[in-house]
LOLUM-46791 format. One record per atom (N, C-alpha, C): x, y, z. Coordinates in steps of 0.1 Angstrom, whole numbers, padded with zeros to 4 digits, always signed. Example, Ala and Ser with C-alpha at 12.3 -4.5 7.8 and 13.67 -1.06 7.14 Angstrom:
+0132-0057+0078+0123-0045+0078+0132-0033+0078+0128-0022+0071+0137-0011+0071+0129+0000+0079
END
This chain:
+0068+0234+0158+0066+0230+0144+0062+0243+0136+0067+0245+0124+0065+0257+0116+0052+0257+0109+0048+0268+0104+0036+0270+0096+0039+0270+0082+0030+0265+0074+0032+0263+0059+0020+0267+0052+0022+0275+0041+0011+0279+0033+0013+0275+0018+0004+0267+0012+0004+0265-0002-0005+0275-0008+0001+0284-0017-0007+0296-0021-0010+0295-0036-0023+0297-0039-0028+0300-0053-0027+0287-0062-0031+0276-0056-0032+0264-0064-0046+0259-0068-0047+0250-0076-0060+0244-0080-0062+0232-0070-0071+0235-0060-0073+0225-0049-0082+0214-0053-0078+0202-0052-0087+0190-0053-0088+0184-0039-0098+0188-0032-0098+0186-0017-0101+0172-0014-0109+0165-0022-0115+0152-0019-0124+0152-0007-0128+0164-0003-0139+0166+0007-0151+0172+0000-0162+0164+0001-0174+0168-0007-0179+0181-0003-0177+0186+0009-0182+0199+0014-0174+0210+0009-0161+0207+0005-0152+0218+0000-0151+0217-0015-0150+0205-0021-0149+0204-0035-0136+0208-0041-0136+0214-0053-0124+0219-0060-0124+0234-0060-0113+0240-0059-0112+0255-0058-0100+0259-0066-0103+0268-0076-0092+0274-0084-0086+0286-0076-0073+0287-0077-0066+0298-0070-0068+0298-0055-0068+0286-0049-0070+0285-0035-0057+0283-0027-0059+0285-0014-0048+0284-0004-0051+0273+0006-0040+0266+0010-0041+0256+0020-0030+0260+0031-0035+0262+0043-0027+0267+0054-0026+0255+0064-0013+0253+0068-0010+0242+0079-0003+0249+0090-0009+0248+0102-0003+0253+0114+0000+0242+0124+0013+0241+0128+0017+0231+0137+0012+0217+0133+0013+0215+0120+0010+0201+0114-0004+0199+0111-0013+0208+0114-0027+0207+0112-0032+0216+0102-0041+0211+0092-0047+0220+0082-0057+0229+0089-0056+0242+0087-0065+0251+0094-0073+0259+0084-0069+0259+0071-0076+0267+0061-0075+0259+0047-0086+0257+0041-0087+0252+0027-0097+0261+0020-0093+0270+0012-0103+0279+0005-0096+0290-0003-0103+0301-0003-0098+0312-0011-0085+0318-0005-0080+0329-0012-0067+0335-0007-0069+0339+0008-0058+0337+0015-0058+0341+0029-0046+0351+0031-0049+0362+0038-0039+0372+0040-0034+0373+0055-0042+0368+0064-0039+0369+0078-0031+0357+0082-0018+0357+0080-0009+0346+0082-0002+0346+0096+0000+0335+0102+0007+0335+0115+0022+0338+0112+0029+0342+0122+0043+0346+0120+0051+0334+0115+0062+0337+0108+0071+0326+0104+0065+0316+0095+0055+0320+0087+0049+0310+0078+0057+0309+0065+0060+0297+0062+0067+0294+0049+0057+0293+0038+0060+0300+0027+0050+0300+0016+0055+0292+0004+0047+0283-0001+0050+0276-0013+0041+0281-0024+0047+0285-0035+0039+0290-0047+0033+0279-0054+0020+0277-0054+0013+0266-0060+0007+0270-0074+0010+0283-0078+0004+0288-0090+0007+0278-0102-0004+0275-0110-0002+0266-0121-0002+0252-0118-0004+0248-0105-0003+0235-0101-0016+0230-0094-0016+0217-0090-0027+0211-0083-0023+0207-0069-0032+0210-0060-0030+0207-0046-0039+0195-0042-0034+0184-0038-0041+0172-0036-0037+0166-0022-0047+0159-0016-0042+0151-0004-0032+0141-0008-0023+0138+0001-0013+0127-0002-0020+0114-0005-0014+0107-0014-0020+0093-0017-0017+0084-0006-0026+0074-0005-0025+0064+0006-0024+0050-0001-0013+0043+0002-0010+0030-0003-0013+0019+0008-0022+0010+0005-0027+0001+0015-0021-0013+0014-0011-0015+0005-0004-0028+0004+0009-0026-0003+0020-0026+0005+0033-0025+0000+0043-0032+0009+0052-0040+0002+0063-0047+0009+0075-0039+0007+0077-0029+0016+0088-0020+0014+0102-0026+0015+0103-0037+0023+0117-0043+0025+0122-0048+0012+0114-0051+0002+0118-0057-0011+0124-0048-0021+0125-0035-0018+0128-0025-0028+0141-0028-0036+0151-0033-0029+0164-0036-0036+0164-0048-0045+0152-0055-0045+0150-0066-0055+0143-0061-0067+0144-0049-0071+0137-0043-0082+0140-0051-0095+0130-0056-0101+0131-0063-0114+0132-0078-0112+0133-0083-0100+0135-0098-0098+0124-0106-0104+0112-0102-0103+0100-0111-0106+0092-0106-0118+0099-0099-0127+0091-0094-0139+0086-0105-0148+0092-0117-0148+0088-0128-0156+0084-0140-0148+0080-0138-0136+0076-0149-0127+0061-0149-0125+0056-0162-0124+0042-0164-0120+0041-0163-0104+0029-0164-0099+0027-0164-0085+0035-0176-0078+0034-0188-0084+0041-0199-0078+0056-0198-0079+0061-0192-0090+0076-0190-0091+0080-0180-0080+0072-0170-0078+0075-0160-0068+0075-0166-0054+0065-0174-0051+0064-0180-0038+0076-0190-0035+0080-0197-0046+0090-0207-0044+0104-0200-0044+0107-0191-0053+0120-0185-0054+0122-0174-0043+0113-0165-0041+0115-0154-0032+0111-0158-0018+0099-0162-0016+0094-0164-0002+0100-0176+0005+0107-0185-0003+0113-0197+0004+0128-0196+0003+0134-0188-0006+0148-0188-0008+0155-0174-0006+0150-0164-0014+0157-0151-0014+0156-0145+0000+0145-0147+0007+0143-0141+0020+0155-0144+0030+0161-0156+0028+0172-0160+0036+0185-0153+0034+0185-0145+0023+0197-0138+0019+0197-0124+0026+0186-0121+0032+0185-0107+0038+0189-0106+0053+0197-0096+0056+0200-0093+0070+0190-0083+0075+0190-0081+0088+0181-0071+0094+0184-0058+0088+0196-0054+0086+0200-0042+0081+0195-0040+0066+0195-0051+0059+0190-0051+0045+0175-0047+0045+0168-0053+0055+0153-0050+0056+0151-0036+0059+0159-0030+0069+0157-0016+0073+0160-0007+0061+0171-0010+0054+0174-0001+0042+0164-0002+0032+0158-0014+0029+0148-0016+0019+0135-0008+0023+0132-0008+0036+0121+0000+0041+0123+0015+0039+0135+0019+0042+0139+0033+0040+0137+0038+0026+0144+0031+0016+0143+0036+0003+0129+0033-0004+0122+0023+0001+0109+0020-0004+0099+0031+0000+0101+0036+0013+0093+0047+0017+0097+0060+0010+0110+0062+0007+0114+0074+0000+0108+0074-0014+0108+0062-0020+0102+0061-0034+0087+0065-0033+0080+0061-0023+0066+0064-0022+0065+0079-0020+0072+0086-0011+0071+0100-0009+0074+0108-0022+0084+0103-0029+0088+0110-0042+0077+0110-0052+0068+0100-0051+0056+0099-0060+0043+0104-0054+0044+0111-0043+0032+0117-0037+0024+0108-0028+0030+0096-0025+0023+0087-0016+0028+0090-0002+0020+0096+0007+0024+0101+0020+0021+0091+0031+0013+0081+0028+0010+0070+0038+0010+0057+0032+0017+0047+0039+0017+0033+0034+0013+0024+0045+0007+0013+0041+0006+0001+0049+0017-0008+0045+0027-0009+0054+0039-0017+0051+0037-0031+0056+0034-0040+0047+0032-0054+0050+0046-0061+0050+0051-0062+0063+0065-0066+0065+0066-0080+0068+0067-0089+0057+0066-0103+0059+0080-0110+0058+0090-0103+0063+0103-0109+0065+0109-0105+0078+0101-0107+0089+0106-0105+0103+0111-0118+0108+0124-0120+0107+0131-0132+0111+0134-0132+0126+0136-0120+0131+0139-0119+0145+0136-0105+0150+0137-0102+0163+0134-0088+0168+0142-0077+0161+0155-0080+0158+0163-0070+0151+0157-0066+0138+0151-0076+0131+0145-0073+0118+0133-0063+0120+0125-0065+0130+0114-0056+0133+0119-0042+0136+0129-0042+0144+0135-0028+0148+0140-0021+0136+0147-0028+0127+0153-0022+0115+0142-0017+0106+0131-0025+0104+0120-0022+0095+0114-0009+0100+0111-0008+0113+0104+0004+0118+0114+0016+0117+0127+0014+0120+0136+0025+0119+0137+0030+0104+0136+0021+0094+0137+0026+0081+0125+0035+0077+0113+0031+0082+0101+0040+0080+0103+0053+0087+0108+0053+0099+0110+0065+0106+0119+0075+0099+0130+0069+0095+0141+0078+0088+0135+0085+0076+0126+0079+0069+0121+0085+0057+0112+0097+0059+0105+0097+0071+0095+0107+0074+0081+0104+0068+0078+0092+0064+0065+0089+0059+0055+0086+0070+0043+0087+0067+0032+0082+0076+0030+0068+0072+0028+0059+0082+0027+0045+0079+0019+0037+0090+0014+0025+0085+0010+0015+0094+0021+0004+0092+0028+0001+0103+0038-0010+0102+0031-0023+0105+0029-0031+0094+0023-0044+0095+0033-0055+0099+0034-0058+0112+0043-0067+0118+0040-0081+0112+0049-0087+0104+0046-0099+0097+0048-0112+0106+0037-0119+0107+0038-0132+0115+0042-0144+0106+0043-0142+0093+0048-0152+0084+0061-0158+0088+0062-0171+0089+0075-0177+0092+0083-0179+0079+0094-0170+0078+0101-0170+0066+0110-0182+0064+0110-0192+0074+0117-0204+0073+0132-0202+0072+0137-0191+0077+0151-0188+0076+0159-0195+0087+0171-0200+0083+0179-0207+0093+0182-0199+0105+0183-0185+0103+0187-0177+0114+0175-0171+0122+0163-0178+0121+0151-0173+0128+0154-0171+0143+0149-0159+0147+0151-0156+0161+0139-0159+0170+0130-0167+0165+0118-0170+0173+0117-0185+0174+0116-0190+0186+0115-0205+0188+0100-0209+0186+0091-0201+0189+0077-0205+0188+0069-0193+0183+0057-0195+0178+0048-0184+0174+0046-0174+0186+0045-0179+0198+0042-0170+0209+0054-0161+0212+0066-0165+0208+0077-0156+0209+0076-0144+0199+0071-0148+0188+0069-0137+0178+0058-0128+0182+0047-0133+0188+0036-0124+0193+0041-0115+0204+0050-0120+0213+0055-0112+0223+0064-0101+0217+0071-0103+0207+0079-0093+0201+0070-0083+0194+0059-0088+0188+0049-0078+0182+0044-0069+0192+0041-0074+0204+0036-0066+0215+0046-0056+0219+0059-0059+0219+0069-0050+0222+0069-0038+0212+0068-0041+0199+0068-0031+0189+0055-0022+0190+0044-0029+0194+0031-0021+0196+0033-0011+0207+0040-0015+0218+0042-0005+0229+0051+0006+0224+0061+0003+0216+0070+0013+0212+0064+0023+0202+0054+0019+0195+0047+0027+0185+0035+0034+0191+0032+0032+0203+0019+0037+0209+0019+0052+0209+0030+0059+0210+0030+0073+0210+0037+0079+0198+0039+0071+0188+0046+0076+0176+0037+0085+0168+0041+0097+0164+0032+0106+0157+0028+0102+0143+0037+0093+0137+0035+0090+0123+0033+0075+0120+0037+0066+0129+0036+0052+0126+0027+0045+0135+0016+0039+0129+0007+0031+0137+0011+0016+0137+0006+0009+0146+0009-0006+0147-0001-0014+0140+0003-0024+0133-0006-0034+0127+0001-0047+0126-0007-0057+0122-0001-0071+0120-0005-0076+0106+0005-0083+0100+0003-0090+0088+0003-0105+0091-0009-0111+0088-0011-0125+0092-0002-0134+0084+0001-0146+0090+0007-0157+0082-0003-0160+0071+0002-0165+0060-0006-0168+0049-0016-0179+0053-0029-0176+0052-0039-0185+0056-0037-0198+0048-0039-0209+0055-0037-0222+0049-0023-0228+0052-0013-0219+0053+0000-0224+0056+0002-0227+0071-0007-0222+0079-0007-0225+0093-0021-0230+0097-0023-0237+0108-0036-0241+0112-0045-0229+0115-0057-0230+0112-0066-0218+0113-0067-0213+0127-0065-0222+0137-0065-0218+0151-0053-0208+0153-0042-0210+0146-0031-0200+0147-0035-0187+0140-0042-0188+0129-0047-0175+0123-0056-0167+0132-0065-0175+0139-0073-0168+0149-0065-0161+0160-0055-0168+0165-0046-0163+0175-0039-0150+0171-0035-0150+0158-0028-0139+0153-0037-0127+0152-0050-0129+0148-0059-0118+0148-0062-0113+0162-0062-0122+0172-0064-0118+0186-0053-0109+0191-0040-0113+0187-0029-0105+0191-0030-0091+0185-0033-0090+0172-0034-0077+0166-0045-0068+0173-0056-0074+0177-0067-0066+0183-0064-0063+0197-0056-0072+0204-0053-0069+0218-0045-0056+0219-0037-0053+0208-0029-0041+0208-0034-0030+0199-0047-0031+0195-0053-0020+0188-0047-0019+0174-0042-0030+0168-0035-0029+0155-0045-0032+0143-0042-0026+0132-0048-0029+0120-0044-0043+0116-0052-0051+0109-0049-0064+0105-0050-0065+0090-0039-0071+0084-0039-0072+0069-0035-0086+0066-0039-0091+0054-0035-0104+0049-0038-0105+0035-0030-0114+0028-0033-0117+0014-0046-0126+0014-0055-0124+0005-0067-0132+0005-0072-0134-0010-0076-0147-0012-0083-0151-0024-0075-0147-0037-0062-0152-0037-0054-0148-0048-0045-0160-0053-0048-0172-0049-0040-0184-0054-0050-0194-0059-0052-0194-0073-0062-0202-0079-0060-0217-0076-0071-0223-0071-0071-0238-0068-0065-0242-0056-0060-0233-0048-0053-0236-0036-0060-0231-0023-0056-0237-0012-0062-0232+0001-0053-0222+0008-0041-0219+0001-0033-0208+0006-0039-0195+0002-0039-0185+0012-0045-0172+0010-0060-0174+0007-0066-0184+0013-0081-0186+0012-0086-0185+0026-0099-0189+0028-0104-0190+0042-0114-0179+0046-0119-0171+0036-0129-0161+0040-0141-0168+0047-0144-0180+0043-0156-0187+0049-0153-0189+0064-0140-0192+0067-0136-0194+0081-0137-0181+0089-0133-0170+0082-0134-0157+0089-0148-0154+0092-0157-0157+0083-0171-0154+0085-0177-0163+0096-0174-0176+0096-0179-0185+0105-0174-0182+0119-0162-0177+0120-0156-0174+0133-0159-0160+0138-0167-0153+0131-0171-0139+0134-0158-0130+0136-0149-0132+0127-0136-0125+0128-0135-0113+0119-0144-0111+0109-0144-0099+0101-0146-0087+0108-0140-0076+0104-0142-0063+0111-0136-0052+0103-0139-0039+0106-0135-0027+0099-0120-0025+0101-0113-0033+0109-0099-0031+0111-0091-0041+0102-0097-0046+0092-0091-0055+0083-0089-0050+0069-0077-0052+0063-0075-0049+0049-0071-0062+0042-0079-0067+0033-0076-0079+0025-0069-0075+0012-0057-0080+0009-0050-0077-0003-0054-0086-0014-0056-0080-0026-0059-0087-0038-0074-0092-0039-0077-0103-0033-0092-0107-0033-0098-0110-0047-0089-0113-0057-0094-0115-0070-0103-0127-0072-0103-0136-0063-0111-0148-0064-0123-0148-0055-0126-0136-0049-0138-0135-0041-0150-0136-0049-0161-0143-0044-0174-0143-0051-0183-0132-0045-0195-0131-0050-0204-0120-0046-0207-0121-0031-0209-0133-0026-0212-0135-0012-0200-0130-0003-0188-0134-0008-0176-0129-0001-0175-0114+0000-0177-0108-0012-0176-0093-0012-0186-0087-0003-0198-0093-0004-0209-0087+0005-0206-0088+0019-0200-0099+0023-0196-0101+0037-0185-0091+0042-0175-0089+0033-0165-0079+0036-0170-0065+0037-0179-0062+0028-0185-0049+0028-0194-0047+0040-0202-0056+0044-0210-0055+0056-0202-0053+0068-0190-0060+0069-0181-0059+0081-0174-0046+0081-0174-0038+0070-0166-0026+0070-0151-0028+0067-0148-0040+0063-0134-0042+0059-0131-0037+0045-0118-0037+0041-0114-0031+0029-0106-0041+0020-0105-0038+0007-0098-0047-0002-0088-0039-0010-0075-0042-0009-0065-0035-0016-0063-0042-0030-0064-0034-0040-0062-0039-0054-0048-0036-0059-0042-0046-0066-0029-0044-0072-0030-0051-0085-0035-0045-0096-0038-0052-0108-0025-0056-0116-0014-0049-0114-0002-0053-0120+0002-0067-0117+0003-0070-0104+0007-0084-0099-0005-0094-0101-0017-0089-0098-0028-0099-0099-0030-0104-0113-0029-0095-0123-0031-0100-0137-0018-0106-0142-0007-0099-0139+0006-0104-0145+0011-0117-0140+0008-0120-0127+0014-0132-0121+0003-0144-0121-0008-0141-0127-0018-0152-0128-0026-0155-0115-0029-0144-0107-0036-0146-0094-0051-0148-0096-0056-0141-0107-0070-0142-0109-0075-0130-0117-0088-0130-0119-0094-0120-0128-0096-0107-0121-0100-0096-0128-0103-0083-0123-0117-0084-0116-0118-0079-0103-0130-0079-0096-0134-0065-0092-0126-0055-0096-0129-0041-0091-0143-0036-0094-0147-0040-0106-0161-0035-0110-0171-0042-0101-0169-0054-0096-0178-0060-0087-0177-0053-0073-0165-0049-0069-0164-0042-0056-0172-0029-0057-0170-0022-0068-0178-0010-0070-0193-0012-0069-0198-0022-0076-0212-0025-0076-0217-0029-0062-0209-0035-0054-0213-0039-0040-0211-0027-0030-0205-0016-0034-0202-0006-0025-0191-0009-0015-0182-0019-0019-0171-0022-0010-0161-0011-0010-0153-0010+0001-0142-0001+0001-0130-0006-0005-0127-0002-0017-0116-0006-0025-0105+0004-0024-0093+0000-0024-0081+0008-0023-0070+0004-0032-0059+0011-0032-0048+0007-0041-0035+0003-0032-0027-0005-0038-0014-0008-0033-0004-0010-0044+0009-0006-0042+0019-0008-0052+0027-0021-0050+0023-0029-0040+0028-0043-0037+0043-0043-0035+0051-0047-0046+0065-0049-0044+0073-0045-0056+0085-0039-0053+0094-0034-0063+0099-0045-0073+0100-0058-0069+0105-0068-0078+0096-0069-0091+0084-0063-0091+0076-0063-0103+0070-0050-0106+0068-0041-0097+0059-0029-0099+0066-0016-0095+0064-0006-0103+0068+0008-0100+0061+0012-0088+0068+0021-0080+0063+0025-0067+0053+0036-0067+0049+0042-0078+0039+0052-0078+0025+0047-0080+0015+0054-0077+0001+0050-0079-0005+0056-0091+0001+0064-0098-0005+0070-0110-0007+0059-0121+0004+0051-0123+0002+0040-0133-0008+0030-0128-0009+0028-0115-0019+0018-0110-0033+0023-0113-0035+0036-0111-0048+0042-0114-0052+0041-0129-0042+0043-0137-0045+0042-0152-0048+0028-0156-0040+0019-0151-0043+0005-0154-0056+0000-0149-0059+0004-0136-0071-0001-0130-0083+0004-0136-0083+0017-0140-0095+0022-0147-0098+0015-0160-0087+0012-0167-0089+0005-0180-0094-0010-0178-0088-0017-0169-0092-0031-0168-0105-0033-0161-0108-0024-0151-0121-0025-0144-0132-0022-0153-0131-0011-0161-0141-0008-0171-0142-0019-0181-0131-0024-0185-0131-0035-0195-0138-0047-0190-0136-0051-0178-0142-0063-0172-0157-0060-0171-0161-0048-0167-0175-0045-0166-0182-0046-0179-0175-0042-0190-0181-0041-0203-0181-0054-0211-0173-0064-0206-0170-0075-0214-0182-0083-0219-0192-0086-0210-0203-0093-0215-0211-0086-0225-0213-0073-0223-0221-0065-0233-0214-0065-0246-0201-0063-0246-0193-0062-0259-0194-0076-0266-0192-0086-0258-0193-0100-0264-0206-0103-0271-0216-0096-0267-0229-0098-0273-0231-0089-0285-0221-0081-0288-0221-0073-0300-0229-0060-0298-0229-0055-0285-0237-0043-0282-0227-0032-0277-0231-0020-0279-0224-0008-0275-0226-0005-0260-0216+0001-0254-0217+0004-0240-0224+0018-0238-0233+0019-0229-0240+0031-0227-0234+0040-0217-0226+0034-0207-0220+0042-0197-0207+0035-0192-0197+0043-0188-0185+0037-0184-0187+0030-0170-0197+0034-0162-0200+0027-0150-0191+0031-0138-0178+0032-0140-0169+0035-0129-0163+0049-0133-0167+0060-0127-0162+0073-0130-0148+0075-0126-0141+0084-0132-0127+0087-0129-0125+0090-0114-0134+0098-0109-0133+0102-0095-0132+0090-0085-0139+0079-0089-0139+0067-0080-0125+0063-0078-0116+0063-0088-0103+0058-0087-0094+0067-0079-0097+0080-0080-0090+0090-0071-0094+0088-0057-0107+0085-0054-0111+0082-0041-0104+0070-0035-0102+0060-0043-0095+0048-0039-0081+0051-0034-0074+0061-0040-0060+0064-0037-0059+0074-0026-0071+0080-0021-0070+0090-0011-0079+0086+0001-0092+0090+0001-0100+0089+0013-0104+0074+0015-0105+0066+0005-0108+0052+0008-0096+0046+0015-0084+0049+0010-0072+0043+0016-0071+0048+0031-0074+0061+0033-0073+0066+0047-0083+0059+0056-0095+0056+0051-0106+0049+0059-0102+0035+0061-0096+0029+0051-0091+0015+0053-0081+0013+0064-0072+0023+0065-0062+0023+0076-0066+0029+0089-0079+0033+0089-0085+0039+0101-0078+0052+0105-0075+0059+0094-0068+0072+0095-0076+0083+0089-0089+0081+0086-0097+0091+0079-0100+0103+0087-0097+0103+0100-0098+0115+0109-0085+0123+0108-0075+0117+0101-0062+0124+0100-0059+0128+0086-0061+0119+0076-0056+0121+0063-0067+0117+0053-0064+0118+0040-0073+0113+0029-0080+0124+0022-0081+0136+0028-0087+0148+0022-0080+0160+0027-0082+0171+0020-0077+0184+0025-0089+0191+0032-0089+0188+0045-0100+0193+0053-0094+0199+0066-0099+0211+0070-0095+0217+0082-0097+0207+0094-0086+0206+0102-0087+0197+0113-0079+0184+0111-0077+0181+0098-0068+0169+0095-0054+0173+0095-0045+0163+0094-0031+0166+0094-0026+0171+0080-0015+0178+0080-0010+0184+0068-0002+0175+0059-0009+0165+0053-0003+0157+0043-0008+0162+0029+0001+0170+0022-0003+0177+0010+0007+0174-0001+0001+0173-0013+0010+0171-0025+0007+0182-0035+0017+0189-0040+0016+0198-0050+0022+0192-0063+0014+0192-0073+0018+0187-0087+0019+0198-0096+0029+0199-0105+0030+0209-0115+0034+0203-0128+0031+0210-0139+0034+0205-0152+0050+0202-0153+0053+0192-0160+0068+0189-0162+0069+0186-0176+0077+0194-0183+0077+0193-0198+0063+0196-0203+0059+0187-0212+0045+0189-0217+0035+0181-0209+0039+0174-0199+0030+0166-0191+0020+0176-0184+0008+0173-0184-0003+0181-0178-0004+0195-0183-0001+0198-0196-0003+0211-0202-0013+0208-0213-0025+0214-0213-0030+0222-0201-0034+0212-0190-0038+0218-0178-0043+0209-0168-0056+0203-0172-0059+0191-0168-0071+0184-0173-0084+0190-0167-0094+0188-0175-0108+0191-0170-0117+0180-0173-0123+0173-0163-0123+0177-0149-0109+0175-0142-0107+0183-0133-0093+0184-0126-0090+0171-0119-0101+0163-0115-0099+0151-0107-0092+0140-0116-0091+0143-0129-0085+0133-0138-0070+0134-0139-0064+0143-0130-0050+0145-0131-0041+0133-0130-0045+0122-0122-0037+0110-0121-0035+0103-0135-0044+0105-0144-0042+0099-0157-0031+0105-0165-0027+0117-0162-0016+0124-0169-0004+0127-0162-0003+0123-0149+0008+0126-0140+0017+0115-0138+0029+0118-0134+0039+0108-0130+0047+0114-0118+0056+0106-0113+0064+0111-0102+0071+0124-0105+0074+0126-0118+0081+0139-0122+0072+0151-0120+0059+0149-0119+0050+0160-0117+0049+0164-0102+0054+0155-0094+0052+0157-0079+0063+0168-0075+0059+0180-0073+0068+0191-0071+0071+0192-0056+0061+0192-0048+0064+0194-0033+0054+0185-0025+0060+0179-0015+0052+0170-0006+0054+0174+0009+0043+0175+0016+0044+0177+0030+0037+0165+0037+0044+0161+0048+0038+0150+0057+0037+0156+0071+0025+0157+0076+0022+0163+0089+0028+0177+0090+0027+0184+0079+0031+0198+0079+0046+0200+0077+0053+0189+0075+0068+0190+0073+0071+0187+0059+0079+0196+0052+0083+0193+0039+0092+0182+0038+0089+0172+0029+0099+0161+0026+0103+0161+0012+0097+0169+0003+0101+0171-0010+0097+0185-0015+0106+0192-0022+0104+0206-0026+0111+0208-0039+0104+0215-0048+0110+0218-0061+0115+0205-0068+0107+0194-0066+0111+0182-0073+0122+0174-0067+0127+0178-0055+0138+0171-0049+0134+0167-0035+0137+0154-0031+0136+0150-0018+0145+0157-0009+0141+0161+0003+0149+0170+0012+0156+0161+0022+0168+0165+0025+0176+0158+0035+0181+0144+0031+0181+0142+0017+0184+0129+0012+0196+0131+0002+0206+0123+0004+0218+0123-0006+0215+0111-0015+0209+0115-0027+0204+0105-0036+0216+0097-0042+0227+0104-0044+0239+0097-0049+0244+0086-0039+0245+0090-0027+0249+0080-0017+0239+0069-0015+0226+0072-0015+0216+0062-0014+0217+0052-0026+0219+0058-0038+0220+0050-0050+0232+0040-0049+0243+0045-0044+0255+0036-0043+0252+0025-0033+0246+0028-0022+0243+0018-0012+0233+0008-0017+0223+0013-0024+0213+0004-0029+0219-0006-0039+0228-0001-0048+0235-0009-0057+0243-0020-0050+0250-0016-0040+0258-0025-0032+0250-0036-0026+0239-0033-0020+0230-0043-0014+0223-0052-0025+0219-0045-0035+0213-0053-0046+0223-0063-0052+0235-0059-0054+0246-0068-0059+0249-0079-0049+0249-0076-0036+0252-0086-0026+0242-0097-0026+0229-0093-0026+0218-0103-0026+0218-0111-0039+0220-0104-0050+0219-0112-0063+0231-0121-0064+0243-0117-0060+0254-0125-0061+0253-0137-0052+0246-0136-0041+0245-0147-0031+0234-0157-0036+0227-0154-0046+0218-0164-0051+0206-0159-0059+0203-0146-0057+0191-0141-0064+0193-0140-0079+0206-0140-0084+0208-0139-0098+0208-0152-0105+0209-0163-0098+0210-0176-0104+0197-0179-0112+0199-0184-0124+0187-0188-0132+0177-0197-0124+0165-0193-0124+0155-0201-0115+0145-0208-0124+0143-0221-0121+0133-0229-0128+0126-0237-0118+0113-0238-0120+0105-0246-0111+0109-0261-0113+0108-0268-0102+0111-0283-0103+0101-0289-0113+0106-0299-0120+0098-0306-0130+0085-0311-0125+0085-0315-0112+0073-0321-0106+0066-0311-0096+0067-0298-0100+0062-0288-0090+0047-0289-0089+0040-0294-0099+0025-0295-0097+0022-0307-0088+0030-0317-0088+0028-0328-0079+0031-0324-0065+0042-0316-0063+0046-0311-0050+0035-0302-0044+0030-0294-0053+0019-0284-0049+0007-0292-0045+0003-0303-0052-0008-0310-0049-0007-0317-0035+0006-0322-0032+0008-0327-0019+0007-0317-0008+0013-0305-0011+0012-0294-0001-0002-0290+0001-0010-0290-0009-0024-0286-0008-0032-0294+0002-0028-0307+0003-0035-0315+0013-0033-0310+0027-0021-0305+0030-0018-0299+0043-0025-0286+0044-0024-0278+0034-0031-0264+0035-0046-0265+0037-0052-0274+0030-0067-0276+0031-0070-0281+0045-0062-0290+0051-0064-0295+0064-0062-0284+0074-0052-0275+0072-0050-0263+0081-0063-0254+0081-0069-0252+0070-0081-0244+0069-0092-0250+0077-0093-0264+0076-0104-0271+0082-0102-0271+0097-0090-0267+0102-0088-0267+0117-0092-0253+0122-0105-0251+0120-0111-0238+0124-0118-0239+0137
END
């Protein structure tokens, strides 16, 4: 593995002991960061030098909730509520996908992340219809060069071509993937639980056991379906002593203070995606409450059918809505705000070291620290963007976009340089993405969708089953 030096940049290390450094160097040897500090002259042989002058050096961003397989469905759900999404996509469109479609979606979804300076993702892969789907999904991540946790989805997509006769067949296949990933340098194994409530809670417990038997991270959607027992059940997690630091709960917008306190005490994490949570009617903003409790909050870009794949916009939106939620009662009383409460640096921590800790990778990534792996992002002004550089420098996400991501390294290997992804034929990928997009849309995704007239009655009937499933704890 070659050596790499980022020279003369403004370092935002996200390591409290190192801080920020003007005109600093970051040296990576054999994939490991060995120097973060002032100019270094004693370089190992064959060191490739990246001129970082005028730019910002940051740890790669960490995304803790992304459904990469859905990337070719870009725009599909921009005007859908949560129930429309669950009905249209999770029960119908999934059946239009082949294993190869899932793999390609993972590939370009991971490339989109890398292009935006996201070097690590938790891929919540909830369209694993058979073993070939799991293989294709992992292969897509590998081809991209991203660092990832592959969240093997236990959700039954109800596809006619399902390759699993029983849940135990699915667990056996997950174990196979876990063995294959055991020595993978970039991809860790994890599990994405079936939606709580949609299966008996005894099955949820079994899925957690499977994940832990193989040392996998555990992720699930939680507390994001108002009035329903779907994606609920934190009380059952508590009662069953199932909470732990190996868990990432996505959304969590309906969690109360006791729920948040339990998650925090267990060392678990909560992935925030305010675009979908607010836009699809999942629930109110709770990030200010997570901050007050000291909970580990992180970011996710969720899914391309609704959301852009970079985290810069997510940070901007989250800072505004979280501060607004915190201030709401005071403002409603006709009083001025004395403090913003949630500092800008907190949101940058969510995108870097909080995300790394949530994925149990904080010994590897999340900050520019000697001994960690070489996941580094260089941002430079693009047009008038970020001219001049902001002060405090930690505010750079408020002014940046993917266009400012100049160079990206993962594990010391360059995947983007001078604003261009390396080893990627964008024209060919674009043609292939359009072909797959058109195939899925022509097969049914483009048809005008309307909820059944009696959808509320149908949901009420289903809720009886879902609540009974949760009671089966």
